[in-house]
Backbone of each chain as ProteinMPNN parsed JSONL, in Angstrom:
{"seq_chain_A": "MNETIGAGLIVIGLAFDFFGCLGLIRFPDVYNRLQAAAKCITLGTSGILLGLFCYKGFTATGIKALLCMAFILLTAPVSAHALARAAYRSGVKPWEGTVIDQYGEDIEKRK", "coords_chain_A": {"N_chain_A": [[114.147, 106.835, 80.435], [114.63, 105.474, 82.883], [113.277, 107.285, 84.47], [110.681, 106.991, 83.578], [110.058, 104.36, 84.387], [110.296, 104.738, 87.141], [108.253, 106.609, 87.61], [106.034, 105.041, 86.952], [106.191, 103.063, 88.971], [105.787, 104.683, 91.209], [103.169, 105.527, 90.794], [101.782, 103.082, 90.974], [102.317, 102.494, 93.656], [101.007, 104.637, 94.894], [98.353, 104.045, 94.268], [98.023, 101.65, 95.727], [98.358, 102.658, 98.334], [96.143, 104.38, 98.516], [93.961, 102.587, 98.298], [94.4, 101.008, 100.519], [93.952, 102.862, 102.602], [91.281, 103.34, 102.095], [90.226, 100.847, 102.794], [90.795, 100.998, 105.489], [88.953, 102.89, 106.284], [86.544, 101.632, 105.579], [86.056, 98.953, 106.47], [84.515, 96.72, 108.965], [85.696, 96.276, 111.504], [88.293, 95.924, 113.99], [90.266, 94.03, 113.368], [89.817, 93.345, 110.712], [90.257, 95.849, 109.536], [92.926, 96.154, 110.17], [94.152, 94.059, 108.731], [93.501, 94.811, 106.186], [94.716, 97.3, 105.882], [97.42, 97.133, 106.687], [98.906, 95.417, 104.974], [98.444, 96.597, 102.425], [99.383, 99.254, 102.688], [102.009, 98.937, 103.431], [103.084, 97.674, 101.124], [102.529, 99.682, 99.249], [104.025, 101.934, 100.105], [106.537, 100.814, 99.897], [106.646, 100.557, 97.135], [106.686, 103.261, 96.357], [109.165, 104.032, 97.426], [110.841, 102.377, 95.943], [110.409, 103.442, 93.427], [111.58, 105.949, 93.82], [114.203, 105.077, 94.069], [114.588, 104.199, 91.432], [114.477, 106.658, 90.102], [116.76, 107.958, 91.151], [118.949, 106.257, 90.893], [122.126, 104.569, 91.485], [123.007, 106.273, 93.689], [123.767, 108.077, 96.765], [121.294, 108.766, 97.835], [119.56, 106.969, 96.536], [120.434, 104.477, 97.522], [119.87, 104.856, 100.183], [117.109, 104.954, 100.018], [116.546, 102.3, 99.28], [117.429, 101.032, 101.607], [115.643, 102.06, 103.487], [113.305, 100.949, 102.467], [113.753, 98.202, 102.881], [113.807, 98.222, 105.648], [111.201, 99.037, 106.305], [109.727, 96.914, 105.209], [110.559, 94.93, 106.939], [109.698, 95.784, 109.519], [106.996, 96.587, 109.557], [105.108, 94.329, 109.432], [105.68, 93.201, 111.93], [104.884, 95.143, 113.819], [102.206, 95.206, 113.151], [101.311, 92.632, 113.863], [101.785, 92.772, 116.617], [99.98, 94.761, 117.32], [97.541, 93.522, 116.686], [97.487, 91.393, 118.487], [97.528, 92.831, 120.882], [95.086, 94.134, 120.672], [93.315, 91.976, 120.797], [93.909, 90.931, 123.333], [93.19, 93.086, 124.925], [90.507, 92.976, 124.918], [88.773, 93.555, 122.747], [86.003, 92.685, 120.927], [85.591, 90.405, 118.153], [84.013, 91.057, 114.956], [80.447, 90.497, 114.512], [79.841, 88.868, 112.375], [81.901, 87.086, 112.135], [83.492, 84.056, 111.219], [85.277, 82.104, 112.269], [87.396, 81.718, 115.111], [90.307, 81.226, 115.961], [92.366, 81.972, 117.652], [91.161, 82.673, 120.059], [90.099, 80.156, 120.783], [92.482, 78.832, 121.197], [93.548, 80.198, 123.394], [91.621, 79.524, 125.289], [92.074, 76.767, 125.439], [94.571, 76.656, 126.536], [94.263, 77.395, 129.146]], "CA_chain_A": [[113.697, 105.466, 80.644], [114.589, 105.264, 84.33], [112.234, 108.134, 85.067], [109.372, 106.406, 83.247], [109.823, 103.217, 85.294], [110.091, 105.278, 88.479], [106.916, 107.209, 87.698], [105.06, 103.948, 86.993], [106.208, 102.444, 90.306], [105.183, 105.61, 92.169], [101.709, 105.505, 90.588], [101.276, 101.831, 91.564], [102.371, 102.64, 95.107], [99.951, 105.548, 95.341], [97.072, 103.338, 94.194], [97.94, 100.737, 96.874], [98.145, 103.462, 99.538], [94.768, 104.886, 98.543], [92.989, 101.533, 98.591], [94.597, 100.63, 101.909], [93.256, 103.817, 103.469], [89.852, 103.093, 101.894], [89.901, 99.712, 103.646], [90.845, 101.475, 106.884], [87.677, 103.54, 106.576], [85.349, 100.934, 105.166], [85.804, 97.648, 107.073], [83.692, 96.882, 110.161], [86.256, 95.635, 112.673], [89.713, 96.269, 114.138], [91.145, 93.038, 112.733], [89.673, 93.518, 109.266], [90.939, 97.085, 109.154], [94.373, 95.932, 110.279], [94.684, 93.229, 107.651], [93.383, 95.519, 104.906], [95.584, 98.467, 105.774], [98.849, 96.891, 106.915], [99.551, 94.88, 103.766], [98.372, 97.529, 101.302], [100.185, 100.468, 102.85], [103.417, 98.523, 103.382], [103.491, 97.471, 99.723], [102.474, 100.942, 98.527], [105.175, 102.77, 100.442], [107.711, 100.184, 99.296], [106.648, 100.924, 95.727], [107.13, 104.651, 96.221], [110.612, 104.101, 97.676], [111.519, 101.752, 94.797], [110.373, 104.433, 92.363], [112.628, 106.941, 94.12], [115.489, 104.459, 93.714], [114.72, 104.21, 89.97], [114.81, 108.016, 89.69], [118.057, 108.453, 91.584], [120.044, 105.364, 90.537], [122.987, 104.121, 92.598], [123.635, 107.355, 94.452], [123.538, 107.913, 98.202], [119.851, 108.826, 98.101], [118.94, 105.736, 96.082], [120.754, 103.393, 98.454], [119.099, 105.103, 101.406], [115.72, 104.559, 99.757], [116.485, 100.834, 99.372], [117.571, 100.687, 103.032], [114.376, 102.406, 104.135], [112.329, 99.971, 102.01], [113.999, 96.948, 103.599], [113.428, 98.412, 107.05], [109.732, 99.043, 106.416], [109.24, 95.553, 104.958], [110.804, 94.098, 108.119], [109.081, 96.195, 110.781], [105.542, 96.815, 109.531], [104.354, 93.16, 109.891], [105.886, 92.978, 113.369], [104.022, 96.041, 114.582], [100.808, 94.839, 112.905], [100.997, 91.478, 114.712], [101.729, 93.208, 118.013], [98.732, 95.492, 117.536], [96.408, 92.597, 116.68], [97.522, 90.672, 119.767], [97.141, 93.764, 121.94], [93.649, 94.398, 120.551], [92.578, 90.816, 121.307], [94.082, 90.806, 124.785], [92.533, 94.169, 125.65], [89.097, 92.7, 125.035], [87.941, 93.971, 121.63], [85.341, 91.523, 120.346], [85.508, 90.392, 116.691], [82.725, 91.404, 114.347], [79.511, 89.389, 114.751], [79.807, 87.957, 111.23], [83.13, 86.319, 112.052], [83.185, 82.634, 111.119], [86.121, 81.256, 113.11], [88.25, 82.509, 115.99], [91.193, 80.182, 116.463], [93.205, 82.475, 118.743], [90.368, 82.541, 121.273], [90.081, 78.739, 121.147], [93.81, 78.468, 121.701], [93.666, 80.73, 124.757], [90.764, 78.695, 126.145], [92.682, 75.452, 125.622], [95.796, 76.746, 127.328], [93.971, 77.691, 130.54]], "C_chain_A": [[113.575, 105.151, 82.132], [113.455, 106.063, 84.961], [110.849, 107.6, 84.751], [109.045, 105.246, 84.173], [109.544, 103.715, 86.701], [108.714, 105.878, 88.645], [105.847, 106.124, 87.736], [105.01, 103.3, 88.367], [105.556, 103.354, 91.337], [103.667, 105.61, 92.025], [101.103, 104.236, 91.177], [101.252, 101.929, 93.088], [101.289, 103.552, 95.627], [98.591, 104.871, 95.303], [96.928, 102.386, 95.386], [97.684, 101.505, 98.166], [96.692, 103.905, 99.648], [93.784, 103.78, 98.897], [93.176, 100.983, 100.002], [93.879, 101.555, 102.863], [91.753, 103.688, 103.31], [89.392, 101.904, 102.733], [89.894, 100.094, 105.112], [89.562, 102.196, 107.253], [86.533, 102.528, 106.531], [85.048, 99.666, 105.963], [85.197, 97.771, 108.471], [84.403, 96.64, 111.487], [87.725, 96.024, 112.787], [90.588, 95.327, 113.315], [91.053, 93.131, 111.22], [90.402, 94.75, 108.784], [92.439, 96.893, 109.156], [94.879, 95.123, 109.093], [94.491, 93.896, 106.307], [94.469, 96.571, 104.778], [97.061, 98.1, 105.83], [99.541, 96.409, 105.646], [99.593, 95.922, 102.667], [99.334, 98.688, 101.49], [101.664, 100.117, 102.891], [103.897, 98.371, 101.945], [103.494, 98.791, 98.962], [103.665, 101.829, 98.817], [106.471, 102.157, 99.923], [107.794, 100.509, 97.813], [107.121, 102.338, 95.494], [108.644, 104.754, 96.409], [111.396, 103.461, 96.54], [111.509, 102.673, 93.579], [111.402, 105.525, 92.558], [114.004, 106.387, 93.787], [115.678, 104.454, 92.196], [115.026, 105.615, 89.465], [116.27, 108.321, 89.945], [119.211, 107.553, 91.173], [120.897, 105.024, 91.745], [123.747, 105.298, 93.201], [123.336, 107.12, 95.926], [122.054, 107.906, 98.506], [119.141, 107.537, 97.686], [119.202, 104.584, 97.031], [120.012, 103.586, 99.768], [117.64, 104.717, 101.221], [115.57, 103.047, 99.832], [116.563, 100.373, 100.825], [116.266, 100.922, 103.78], [113.294, 101.392, 103.751], [112.497, 98.645, 102.743], [113.545, 97.072, 105.055], [111.917, 98.377, 107.222], [109.171, 97.646, 106.188], [109.505, 94.648, 106.149], [109.925, 94.49, 109.292], [107.569, 96.311, 110.724], [104.744, 95.563, 109.903], [104.505, 92.903, 111.381], [104.956, 93.87, 114.183], [102.552, 95.7, 114.359], [100.412, 93.641, 113.76], [100.889, 91.883, 116.174], [100.429, 93.938, 118.291], [97.532, 94.558, 117.551], [96.329, 91.846, 117.995], [97.065, 91.579, 120.907], [95.654, 94.047, 121.891], [92.855, 93.218, 121.091], [92.685, 90.724, 122.817], [93.391, 91.915, 125.55], [91.018, 94.06, 125.552], [88.222, 93.248, 123.93], [87.347, 92.729, 120.99], [85.462, 91.577, 118.826], [84.093, 90.723, 116.231], [81.768, 90.232, 114.438], [79.382, 88.463, 113.551], [81.039, 87.093, 111.1], [82.831, 84.83, 112.093], [83.967, 81.829, 112.153], [87.072, 82.154, 113.897], [89.238, 81.547, 116.662], [92.081, 80.67, 117.6], [92.473, 82.365, 120.077], [90.289, 81.097, 121.743], [91.405, 78.315, 121.754], [94.014, 78.971, 123.12], [92.831, 79.907, 125.733], [91.421, 77.362, 126.469], [93.872, 75.512, 126.561], [95.508, 76.979, 128.805], [93.856, 76.413, 131.377]], "O_chain_A": [[112.557, 104.631, 82.588], [112.766, 105.587, 85.864], [109.934, 107.736, 85.562], [107.931, 105.137, 84.686], [108.666, 103.191, 87.385], [108.069, 105.696, 89.677], [104.861, 106.254, 88.461], [103.929, 103.016, 88.883], [104.857, 102.881, 92.234], [102.951, 105.685, 93.023], [100.045, 104.285, 91.804], [100.293, 101.503, 93.732], [100.706, 103.288, 96.679], [97.763, 105.085, 96.189], [95.86, 102.308, 95.993], [96.891, 101.07, 99.002], [96.081, 103.823, 100.714], [92.874, 103.991, 99.699], [92.21, 100.536, 100.621], [93.263, 101.101, 103.827], [91.012, 103.899, 104.27], [88.308, 101.933, 103.316], [89.089, 99.583, 105.891], [89.121, 102.13, 108.401], [85.64, 102.575, 107.377], [83.876, 99.326, 106.123], [85.342, 98.815, 109.108], [83.768, 96.784, 112.532], [88.341, 96.412, 111.794], [91.53, 95.759, 112.651], [92.058, 93.016, 110.518], [91.082, 94.721, 107.759], [93.145, 97.388, 108.278], [95.913, 95.451, 108.511], [95.227, 93.598, 105.367], [95.075, 96.728, 103.718], [97.872, 98.681, 105.109], [100.606, 96.903, 105.276], [100.632, 96.126, 102.04], [100.031, 99.069, 100.55], [102.495, 100.903, 102.437], [104.964, 98.862, 101.579], [104.363, 99.011, 98.118], [104.252, 102.412, 97.906], [107.398, 102.878, 99.553], [108.886, 100.716, 97.284], [107.867, 102.603, 94.551], [109.326, 105.46, 95.666], [112.483, 103.925, 96.197], [112.459, 102.695, 92.797], [112.026, 105.982, 91.6], [114.87, 107.107, 93.291], [116.788, 104.677, 91.712], [115.765, 105.762, 88.492], [116.954, 108.871, 89.083], [120.349, 108.017, 91.105], [120.459, 105.167, 92.887], [124.978, 105.313, 93.218], [122.737, 106.112, 96.3], [121.596, 107.128, 99.343], [118.24, 107.065, 98.379], [118.3, 103.797, 97.318], [119.576, 102.621, 100.395], [117.003, 104.214, 102.146], [114.587, 102.55, 100.382], [115.86, 99.447, 101.23], [115.839, 100.103, 104.594], [112.468, 101.015, 104.582], [111.519, 98.036, 103.175], [112.971, 96.14, 105.619], [111.406, 97.768, 108.162], [108.247, 97.228, 106.885], [108.763, 93.69, 106.365], [109.442, 93.611, 110.006], [106.91, 96.149, 111.751], [103.765, 95.694, 110.638], [103.566, 92.44, 112.03], [104.313, 93.407, 115.126], [101.732, 95.876, 115.261], [99.318, 93.615, 114.323], [100.013, 91.402, 116.892], [99.833, 93.772, 119.356], [96.601, 94.76, 118.33], [95.248, 91.677, 118.559], [96.313, 91.157, 121.786], [95.014, 94.187, 122.934], [91.842, 93.409, 121.765], [91.696, 90.475, 123.507], [93.032, 91.724, 126.711], [90.304, 94.937, 126.039], [87.019, 93.4, 124.14], [88.072, 91.831, 120.563], [85.44, 92.665, 118.249], [83.131, 90.675, 116.997], [82.208, 89.082, 114.442], [78.855, 87.36, 113.697], [81.225, 86.431, 110.078], [82.016, 84.38, 112.899], [83.402, 80.974, 112.836], [87.496, 83.206, 113.419], [89.022, 81.114, 117.793], [92.508, 79.87, 118.432], [93.067, 82.013, 121.095], [90.394, 80.821, 122.939], [91.446, 77.536, 122.707], [94.581, 78.269, 123.957], [93.261, 79.624, 126.851], [91.352, 76.877, 127.598], [94.157, 74.56, 127.288], [96.391, 76.788, 129.641], [93.611, 76.484, 132.581]]}, "seq_chain_B": "MDKRMRWSIGFIVIAAAAAVVIFCPLPSMIRWQSPFLARTFLWLLLSAIMCLYRVLRGPTAPDRAVAIDMLGILIVGFCAVLCLPTGRDWYIDIGIAWALQSFIGIMALAKFLEGKEFDE", "coords_chain_B": {"N_chain_B": [[69.586, 108.196, 110.113], [69.951, 105.959, 107.525], [71.792, 102.953, 106.534], [72.46, 102.771, 103.832], [72.251, 105.37, 102.942], [74.326, 106.661, 104.366], [76.473, 105.285, 103.271], [76.352, 106.124, 100.577], [76.809, 108.863, 100.844], [79.431, 108.942, 101.854], [80.785, 107.731, 99.708], [80.361, 109.614, 97.678], [81.7, 111.842, 98.711], [84.388, 110.908, 98.863], [84.876, 110.268, 96.175], [84.566, 112.784, 95.006], [86.692, 114.173, 96.167], [88.844, 112.706, 95.124], [88.5, 113.231, 92.403], [88.95, 115.979, 92.371], [91.657, 115.988, 93.099], [92.8, 114.649, 90.911], [91.929, 116.022, 88.538], [91.898, 118.832, 88.852], [92.965, 122.2, 88.05], [96.229, 123.062, 89.006], [96.9, 124.656, 92.123], [98.47, 127.864, 92.526], [100.379, 127.916, 94.448], [101.793, 125.577, 94.442], [104.497, 125.189, 92.873], [106.186, 123.145, 91.352], [108.625, 120.938, 89.863], [107.369, 119.27, 87.948], [103.944, 118.84, 87.01], [103.015, 116.287, 87.549], [104.381, 115.334, 89.839], [103.451, 117.095, 91.758], [100.737, 116.431, 91.82], [101.002, 113.831, 92.737], [101.814, 114.327, 95.368], [99.502, 115.586, 96.373], [97.706, 113.469, 96.224], [98.722, 111.615, 98.047], [98.248, 113.162, 100.274], [95.477, 113.114, 100.393], [95.092, 110.388, 101.072], [96.235, 110.445, 103.624], [94.474, 112.099, 104.954], [92.238, 110.465, 104.988], [93.161, 108.468, 106.714], [93.324, 110.016, 109.045], [90.67, 110.51, 109.541], [89.847, 108.029, 110.538], [91.361, 108.012, 112.861], [90.088, 110.062, 114.283], [87.437, 109.09, 114.546], [87.499, 106.483, 115.53], [86.013, 103.695, 117.109], [87.155, 102.228, 119.238], [90.158, 102.031, 121.303], [92.343, 100.459, 120.102], [91.703, 100.797, 117.375], [92.416, 103.455, 116.842], [95.118, 103.255, 117.352], [95.958, 101.553, 115.283], [95.413, 103.193, 113.076], [97.197, 105.274, 113.569], [99.619, 103.946, 113.281], [99.545, 103.272, 110.53], [99.533, 105.837, 109.483], [102.063, 106.676, 110.2], [103.624, 105.074, 108.484], [102.779, 106.086, 106.063], [103.848, 108.645, 106.144], [106.525, 108.252, 105.734], [106.419, 107.679, 103.02], [105.616, 110.222, 102.146], [107.979, 111.652, 102.691], [109.715, 110.421, 100.897], [108.566, 111.145, 98.454], [108.818, 113.897, 98.551], [111.535, 114.213, 98.158], [112.011, 114.298, 95.399], [110.881, 116.599, 93.756], [111.855, 118.873, 95.104], [114.565, 118.635, 95.215], [116.121, 118.314, 97.43], [118.053, 116.193, 99.152], [118.074, 115.332, 101.744], [115.62, 114.701, 102.739], [114.991, 111.989, 102.667], [116.494, 110.992, 104.71], [115.091, 111.944, 106.893], [112.884, 110.34, 106.523], [113.868, 107.714, 107.067], [114.534, 108.0, 109.795], [112.023, 108.564, 110.77], [110.655, 106.154, 110.291], [111.98, 104.346, 112.027], [111.411, 105.554, 114.535], [108.619, 105.475, 114.583], [108.126, 102.719, 114.588], [109.203, 101.915, 117.099], [107.603, 103.424, 118.819], [105.042, 102.371, 118.262], [105.327, 99.735, 119.119], [105.661, 100.129, 121.884], [103.181, 101.237, 122.432], [101.508, 99.071, 121.847], [102.259, 97.265, 123.846], [101.315, 98.741, 126.004], [98.55, 98.802, 125.531], [97.995, 96.153, 125.861], [98.103, 95.816, 128.532], [100.33, 95.319, 130.064], [103.38, 95.762, 131.974], [106.133, 97.959, 131.083], [108.656, 96.761, 131.105], [108.434, 94.074, 130.799]], "CA_chain_B": [[70.137, 108.024, 108.757], [70.183, 104.523, 107.383], [73.138, 102.544, 106.148], [72.691, 103.052, 102.412], [72.429, 106.83, 102.847], [75.675, 106.99, 104.819], [77.408, 104.722, 102.289], [76.419, 106.961, 99.365], [77.437, 110.157, 101.16], [80.873, 108.729, 101.921], [81.296, 107.473, 98.345], [80.363, 110.864, 96.905], [82.758, 112.717, 99.236], [85.716, 110.409, 98.481], [85.023, 110.39, 94.719], [84.762, 114.197, 94.673], [88.062, 114.552, 96.538], [89.767, 112.101, 94.163], [88.381, 113.948, 91.138], [89.639, 117.263, 92.532], [93.111, 115.777, 93.071], [93.271, 114.235, 89.588], [91.608, 116.855, 87.388], [91.834, 120.266, 89.047], [94.174, 122.963, 87.756], [96.993, 123.11, 90.254], [97.0, 125.993, 92.712], [99.74, 128.491, 92.15], [101.388, 127.77, 95.499], [102.621, 124.403, 94.176], [105.275, 125.368, 91.647], [107.242, 122.166, 91.381], [109.236, 120.707, 88.553], [106.389, 118.761, 87.004], [102.627, 118.71, 87.658], [102.811, 114.91, 88.014], [104.845, 115.167, 91.217], [102.551, 117.85, 92.637], [99.519, 115.629, 92.002], [101.395, 112.734, 93.621], [101.798, 114.814, 96.753], [98.112, 115.809, 96.788], [97.043, 112.162, 96.36], [99.151, 111.098, 99.366], [97.58, 113.973, 101.29], [94.117, 112.575, 100.494], [95.165, 109.151, 101.856], [96.51, 110.765, 105.025], [93.246, 112.631, 105.555], [91.374, 109.32, 105.274], [93.662, 107.869, 107.961], [93.007, 110.87, 110.192], [89.25, 110.293, 109.835], [89.747, 106.873, 111.424], [91.878, 108.398, 114.179], [89.094, 110.86, 114.997], [86.17, 108.419, 114.762], [87.616, 105.075, 115.874], [85.235, 103.43, 118.313], [87.95, 101.727, 120.35], [91.542, 102.518, 121.32], [93.203, 99.832, 119.092], [91.454, 101.401, 116.063], [93.238, 104.662, 116.703], [96.527, 102.844, 117.288], [96.191, 101.051, 113.925], [95.442, 104.319, 112.143], [98.439, 106.017, 113.796], [100.7, 103.154, 112.677], [99.497, 103.43, 109.073], [99.915, 107.214, 109.174], [103.522, 106.737, 110.281], [104.222, 104.518, 107.266], [102.485, 107.017, 104.959], [104.711, 109.828, 106.215], [107.771, 107.854, 105.054], [106.154, 107.9, 101.605], [105.676, 111.667, 101.947], [109.38, 112.099, 102.657], [110.324, 109.937, 99.654], [108.065, 111.935, 97.331], [109.362, 115.258, 98.656], [112.909, 114.239, 97.655], [112.168, 114.471, 93.946], [110.732, 117.914, 93.139], [112.579, 119.956, 95.762], [115.999, 118.499, 95.019], [116.835, 118.243, 98.708], [118.147, 114.754, 99.367], [118.029, 114.915, 103.151], [114.282, 114.291, 103.16], [114.932, 110.539, 102.868], [117.025, 110.753, 106.059], [113.948, 112.121, 107.802], [112.039, 109.161, 106.364], [114.444, 106.58, 107.811], [114.391, 108.268, 111.23], [110.604, 108.466, 111.126], [110.268, 104.744, 110.32], [112.489, 103.803, 113.293], [110.694, 106.121, 115.674], [107.243, 105.01, 114.55], [108.115, 101.307, 114.997], [109.398, 101.808, 118.55], [106.426, 103.974, 119.482], [103.887, 101.476, 118.138], [105.537, 98.573, 119.993], [105.364, 100.549, 123.25], [101.731, 101.422, 122.531], [100.885, 97.755, 121.89], [102.473, 96.764, 125.212], [100.453, 99.48, 126.918], [97.167, 98.37, 125.334], [97.865, 94.793, 126.341], [97.959, 95.861, 129.969], [101.525, 94.856, 130.75], [104.356, 96.797, 132.287], [106.999, 98.168, 129.94], [109.902, 96.001, 131.14], [108.15, 92.647, 130.79]], "C_chain_B": [[70.499, 106.554, 108.548], [71.53, 104.258, 106.719], [73.462, 102.942, 104.709], [72.965, 104.538, 102.181], [73.85, 107.22, 103.227], [76.718, 106.497, 103.825], [77.516, 105.643, 101.09], [77.064, 108.298, 99.656], [78.954, 110.016, 101.219], [81.475, 108.506, 100.556], [81.394, 108.768, 97.549], [81.49, 111.777, 97.382], [84.13, 112.244, 98.765], [85.925, 110.546, 96.979], [85.246, 111.841, 94.319], [86.177, 114.635, 95.016], [89.065, 113.978, 95.551], [89.705, 112.818, 92.827], [89.07, 115.295, 91.208], [91.14, 117.071, 92.435], [93.581, 115.454, 91.662], [93.104, 115.342, 88.56], [91.75, 118.351, 87.602], [93.076, 120.942, 88.483], [94.923, 123.22, 89.05], [97.009, 124.521, 90.812], [98.403, 126.55, 92.54], [100.78, 128.367, 93.244], [102.276, 126.551, 95.264], [103.329, 124.629, 92.854], [106.436, 124.396, 91.715], [107.711, 121.887, 89.968], [108.223, 120.227, 87.533], [105.048, 118.665, 87.712], [102.35, 117.303, 88.147], [103.219, 114.755, 89.474], [103.966, 115.942, 92.191], [101.265, 117.066, 92.882], [99.792, 114.404, 92.864], [101.292, 113.139, 95.085], [100.361, 115.015, 97.237], [97.38, 114.487, 97.027], [97.433, 111.512, 97.68], [98.463, 111.86, 100.486], [96.142, 113.505, 101.493], [94.105, 111.285, 101.319], [95.384, 109.451, 103.328], [95.284, 111.341, 105.701], [92.276, 111.499, 105.862], [91.846, 108.57, 106.51], [93.243, 108.692, 109.166], [91.524, 110.797, 110.548], [89.087, 109.113, 110.778], [90.31, 107.182, 112.803], [90.824, 109.174, 114.956], [87.896, 110.019, 115.409], [86.316, 106.951, 115.073], [86.806, 104.782, 117.105], [86.078, 102.952, 119.492], [89.381, 102.258, 120.247], [92.441, 101.806, 120.303], [92.949, 100.328, 117.676], [92.359, 102.6, 115.83], [94.712, 104.304, 116.595], [96.884, 102.342, 115.893], [96.311, 102.212, 112.94], [96.719, 105.133, 112.3], [99.621, 105.293, 113.17], [100.74, 103.36, 111.168], [99.898, 104.828, 108.658], [101.425, 107.385, 109.237], [104.18, 106.176, 109.037], [103.958, 105.441, 106.083], [103.44, 108.205, 104.957], [106.082, 109.516, 105.628], [107.619, 108.031, 103.539], [106.16, 109.379, 101.248], [107.115, 112.139, 101.789], [110.045, 111.646, 101.361], [109.853, 110.749, 98.463], [108.653, 113.341, 97.345], [110.803, 115.346, 98.189], [112.978, 114.724, 96.218], [112.018, 115.912, 93.466], [111.562, 119.003, 93.796], [114.082, 119.837, 95.56], [116.792, 118.456, 96.298], [116.869, 116.783, 99.137], [118.027, 114.356, 100.823], [116.629, 114.554, 103.595], [114.221, 112.793, 103.418], [115.571, 110.156, 104.209], [115.92, 110.914, 107.105], [113.031, 110.903, 107.727], [112.552, 107.97, 107.144], [114.254, 106.777, 109.312], [112.94, 108.12, 111.657], [110.15, 107.018, 111.204], [110.735, 104.093, 111.622], [111.639, 104.245, 114.474], [109.27, 105.589, 115.752], [107.146, 103.548, 115.009], [108.241, 101.177, 116.507], [108.173, 102.315, 119.295], [105.243, 103.034, 119.426], [104.07, 100.241, 119.004], [105.232, 98.929, 121.439], [103.866, 100.705, 123.452], [101.002, 100.085, 122.607], [101.055, 97.122, 123.27], [101.516, 97.437, 126.184], [98.998, 99.038, 126.787], [96.936, 96.982, 125.89], [97.742, 94.73, 127.852], [99.154, 95.35, 130.724], [102.375, 96.053, 131.157], [105.344, 96.885, 131.134], [108.243, 97.291, 129.947], [109.637, 94.501, 131.157], [108.626, 91.992, 129.514]], "O_chain_B": [[71.27, 105.983, 109.319], [72.288, 105.171, 106.392], [74.568, 103.386, 104.401], [73.79, 104.915, 101.348], [74.504, 107.995, 102.529], [77.71, 107.174, 103.56], [78.618, 105.926, 100.621], [77.791, 108.827, 98.816], [79.681, 110.863, 100.7], [82.551, 109.023, 100.258], [82.372, 109.0, 96.839], [82.162, 112.413, 96.57], [84.948, 113.049, 98.32], [87.019, 110.9, 96.539], [86.02, 112.118, 93.402], [86.8, 115.379, 94.259], [90.023, 114.652, 95.171], [90.734, 113.001, 92.175], [89.702, 115.724, 90.242], [91.834, 117.857, 91.79], [94.64, 115.922, 91.244], [94.023, 115.596, 87.781], [91.727, 119.098, 86.624], [94.14, 120.325, 88.439], [94.322, 123.558, 90.07], [97.121, 125.484, 90.054], [99.382, 125.812, 92.424], [101.949, 128.676, 93.015], [103.379, 126.474, 95.805], [102.787, 124.28, 91.805], [107.546, 124.774, 92.091], [107.259, 122.51, 89.008], [108.203, 120.699, 86.396], [105.018, 118.427, 88.919], [101.543, 117.117, 89.058], [102.507, 114.129, 90.259], [103.756, 115.503, 93.322], [100.757, 117.032, 94.002], [98.93, 113.978, 93.632], [100.763, 112.406, 95.921], [100.03, 114.661, 98.369], [96.539, 114.391, 97.92], [96.59, 110.927, 98.36], [98.13, 111.287, 101.523], [95.64, 113.496, 102.616], [93.23, 111.094, 102.163], [94.797, 108.798, 104.19], [95.063, 111.106, 106.889], [91.569, 111.544, 106.868], [91.021, 108.082, 107.282], [92.852, 108.138, 110.194], [91.149, 110.995, 111.703], [88.289, 109.171, 111.714], [89.805, 106.679, 113.806], [90.675, 108.972, 116.161], [87.376, 110.2, 116.51], [85.352, 106.205, 114.904], [86.885, 105.535, 118.076], [85.742, 103.245, 120.639], [89.765, 102.854, 119.241], [93.255, 102.48, 119.672], [93.857, 100.298, 116.845], [92.979, 102.744, 114.776], [95.467, 104.94, 115.86], [97.956, 102.647, 115.37], [97.191, 102.221, 112.08], [97.272, 105.627, 111.318], [100.515, 105.919, 112.601], [101.801, 103.591, 110.587], [100.525, 105.014, 107.615], [102.009, 108.128, 108.449], [105.18, 106.72, 108.568], [104.803, 105.572, 105.197], [103.802, 108.715, 103.896], [106.737, 110.404, 105.083], [108.546, 108.469, 102.857], [106.646, 109.761, 100.184], [107.438, 112.913, 100.888], [110.843, 112.383, 100.782], [110.636, 111.022, 97.553], [108.952, 113.91, 96.295], [111.269, 116.434, 97.852], [113.886, 115.47, 95.852], [112.933, 116.425, 92.822], [111.945, 119.965, 93.131], [114.805, 120.821, 95.714], [118.019, 118.551, 96.266], [115.83, 116.202, 99.449], [117.893, 113.17, 101.127], [116.452, 114.131, 104.737], [113.478, 112.354, 104.296], [115.235, 109.12, 104.782], [115.821, 110.142, 108.059], [112.468, 110.48, 108.737], [111.779, 107.283, 107.812], [113.864, 105.849, 110.022], [112.646, 107.625, 112.745], [109.352, 106.668, 112.074], [109.971, 103.366, 112.255], [111.209, 103.436, 115.296], [108.768, 105.287, 116.835], [106.215, 103.176, 115.723], [107.491, 100.429, 117.134], [107.748, 101.716, 120.283], [104.511, 102.896, 120.406], [103.1, 99.737, 119.57], [104.617, 98.139, 122.154], [103.335, 100.353, 124.506], [100.011, 99.953, 123.324], [100.124, 96.519, 123.803], [100.971, 96.791, 127.079], [98.289, 98.911, 127.786], [95.836, 96.655, 126.336], [97.325, 93.71, 128.401], [99.039, 94.982, 131.893], [102.13, 97.188, 130.748], [105.394, 95.987, 130.293], [108.843, 97.088, 128.892], [110.531, 93.727, 131.499], [108.464, 90.784, 129.342]]}, "name": "protein", "num_of_chains": 2, "seq": "MNETIGAGLIVIGLAFDFFGCLGLIRFPDVYNRLQAAAKCITLGTSGILLGLFCYKGFTATGIKALLCMAFILLTAPVSAHALARAAYRSGVKPWEGTVIDQYGEDIEKRKMDKRMRWSIGFIVIAAAAAVVIFCPLPSMIRWQSPFLARTFLWLLLSAIMCLYRVLRGPTAPDRAVAIDMLGILIVGFCAVLCLPTGRDWYIDIGIAWALQSFIGIMALAKFLEGKEFDE"}
């Protein structure tokens, strides 16, 4: 029973990983790629680690998997925000079909 | 080569790779406990190759940085999957260390792309 739930969680995580990488290839812009890939791959890897926890139960490996999952859920959004800010500050223009750019307006207003 | 042509070529390549991973008879070098876990590993490998395509062909430097970040998170998934069929539990330790190292490296890279000094 535990192994069935773990295998299901691992399959869901693999699907999220695959579609995140597809977004990384397919989207036209740094910011679009970042928002497609960061969320999908964070959730997918968390699913894989949760599946490993379901396989192993409350052993040392299972608790380490939970710890690793918590760490990834905390750090991946931080690094994604830092990369988006760095990309904007280093002068990468948004895609020409972009509707609104509030960060640029905010920088203009602060000058 | 126009846009539709490139789109169809990419779709055919990715669909063929996914079909190979799902349906092919497993090569004899992967003798793991169950074929499900071996296919899991191959599927993650396909995702990592798609990340590496973006690293090779990113037009700007932040593209490559984003792809490297995502590859670092994928490798943690690799380590978690490798725990199960091999029976070696220390792979998840490598995963934790890799997550820490990747986070610190990406923060330093973001500071560098932003054009600041490292101690600001």
